[in-house]
N, C-alpha and C positions, 0 to 999 in steps of 0.2 A: 407462930401463926403462919408464916410464909411456908413452913414445911408442910402444914396441913393442906394449904392451897395446892401445892405441887403434888402432894400425895393423892389428893382427890382427883386432880387432873390426870395423873399417871394411871391411877386405878380405873377411872372411867374409860380412858382411851384403851387401856389394856383389855378390859372386859368387852368393849365394843369390837376391838380387833379379834379377840378370841371367838366371840359370837358370830361375827361376819365370816371369819375363816371357817368355822364349822358349817355355817349355812352354805358357803361357796363349795366346800368339799362335798357336802351332801347333794347339792344341785348338780355338781359336776360328775357325781358317781353315775348319773344317767348315761354317761359315755359307755359304760360297760354293756348297756342294752342296745346300743346303736352302732353296729359294726361298720356301716358305710361311712361313719364319721371318723373312724380310727385313722384313716389316711390323712385327714385334715387337722385333727385336734390332738393327736398323740405325738406332739413335737418332742417332748422330753424323752419318751421311750425310744423314738427314732434316733435322737442324739446320743443316748447312752448305749443302746444295744444294736444300732444299725437300722437301715431303712426298711428292711423286710423282716423285722424281728417279731411283729405282732401276728401270732397265729390264733390266739384265743383271748378272751377277756382278762384272764389272769396275768397276761404279759404286760398289761398297761400300767405305767407308773402312776403313783398317787398324785404327782405334780400335774399330770395331764388333766386331772379333774378340774383344776383351777383354770386351765386354758379353755376347756369346754364350757365351764361356767361363765368365763369372761366373754365368750362368743355368744352364748345364748341367754344368759341372765346376768348381765353385767353389774347390776346395782349392788349386789353383795360384795363383789370383787372390788368395785370402786370404793365402797365404804371401808373395806379391809385396807386398801392402799392408803386412803386418806387418814385413817386412824394410825397406821404405821408411820406415815410421814409426820403426823402431829406428835407422836411419841418421840421420834428422832429430833424434831425441832425443839421440843420441850427439854429434852435431855441436853442438847447443845446449849440452849439458853441457860440452863441451870449450871452446867459446867463452866461456861464462860463467865457467868456472874461470880461463881465461887473462885475462879482463877483471878479475876480482876480484884476481888475483895482481898484475897490473900496477897496479891502483889502490892496493892495499896497499903496494907498493913505492914508489909515487909519494908517498904520504902520509908514509912514513917518511923519505924524502929531504928533504921540505920542512920 
């Protein structure tokens, strides 16, 4: 029964993460149509290819879409981050419980 509870939580958080990531990516793709914003929002492209590497919209990294979305429509990016943090905390709790349970049973057998 506990497995079902964890599976539902993981599944729900993963679907929420994927949905919010897609929405953030879509909203951030507006960066391609706003050339004056490239200097301020294309941080990953500048980091990977150099400061003056953006000549046209095709040069912009997909990661920069998330930066642009975080600046202009942050709700979906925040939801994406919260769901990712929840997945990580849930995984850590599950691993810790499993580790403690195995350690306890190993101590009782010895």
